[in-house]
C-alpha positions in Angstrom: 0.0 0.0 0.0 1.0 3.6 -0.4 0.5 5.3 3.0 0.5 2.5 5.5 1.9 -1.1 5.5 0.0 -4.0 4.2 -2.1 -5.7 6.8 -2.8 -2.5 8.8 -6.1 -2.8 10.6 -6.4 0.6 12.2 -5.2 4.0 11.2 -6.2 7.7 11.1 -7.3 9.8 8.1 -5.8 13.2 8.4 -6.2 16.6 6.6 -3.5 19.2 6.8 -5.0 22.7 7.4 -1.9 24.4 6.0 -1.4 22.6 2.6 -4.7 20.7 2.3 -3.1 17.3 1.9 -5.0 14.2 3.0 -3.2 11.1 4.1 -3.3 8.0 6.3 -1.1 7.5 9.3 -0.9 4.6 11.8 -0.4 7.2 14.6 -3.8 8.2 15.9 -3.9 11.5 17.7 -6.1 14.6 17.4 -3.3 16.5 15.7 0.0 15.4 14.2 2.8 16.9 12.0 2.1 17.0 8.3 4.6 14.9 6.4 4.5 17.2 3.4 4.6 20.8 4.7 6.2 20.0 8.0 9.4 18.8 6.4 9.8 21.9 4.3 9.5 24.3 7.2 12.0 22.7 9.5 15.6 23.7 9.0 18.2 21.6 10.9 21.0 24.0 10.2 20.5 26.9 12.6 23.1 29.3 13.7 24.0 30.3 17.3 21.9 33.5 17.1 18.8 31.8 15.6 16.0 30.2 17.6 14.8 26.7 17.1 11.7 26.8 14.9 8.4 25.9 16.5 6.9 22.7 15.3 3.3 23.2 14.5 1.0 20.2 14.2 -1.2 21.2 11.3 -2.8 17.9 10.4 -6.1 17.1 12.1 -7.7 13.8 12.5 -10.9 13.5 10.4 -11.7 9.8 11.0 -10.4 6.6 12.4 -10.4 3.9 9.7 -10.8 0.4 11.1 -10.7 -3.0 9.4 -8.1 -4.2 7.0 -10.4 -3.9 3.9 -11.4 -0.3 4.8 -7.8 0.7 5.4 -6.8 -0.8 2.0 -9.7 1.0 0.3 -8.9 4.4 1.7 -5.2 3.9 0.9 -6.0 3.1 -2.7 -8.4 6.0 -3.1 -6.0 8.5 -1.6 -3.0 7.2 -3.6 -4.9 7.7 -6.9 -4.6 11.5 -6.3 -0.8 11.1 -5.9 -0.1 8.6 -8.7 -2.7 9.9 -11.1 -4.3 6.4 -11.4 -1.0 4.8 -12.4 -0.9 1.4 -10.7 2.7 0.6 -11.8 4.0 1.5 -8.4 2.1 -1.4 -6.8 
């Protein structure tokens, strides 16, 4: 599968309020870091006069998806937006 490992029986469906991305994650919490816009805003090379950037959790939990078939269905539907319907990556 694209977002979660094969055989996953429970995961969270998230929507990022900053970039609008929708994704699945095995971590289930009310808010988590967006894997798409969170990586771009965090810079590991900071100087001595700079402050550590604040990590903002922008992805909010929309739904808890349960059941192996439902997780696989959501994963396939969400991955179609990324792959453009190309199943060659499977």
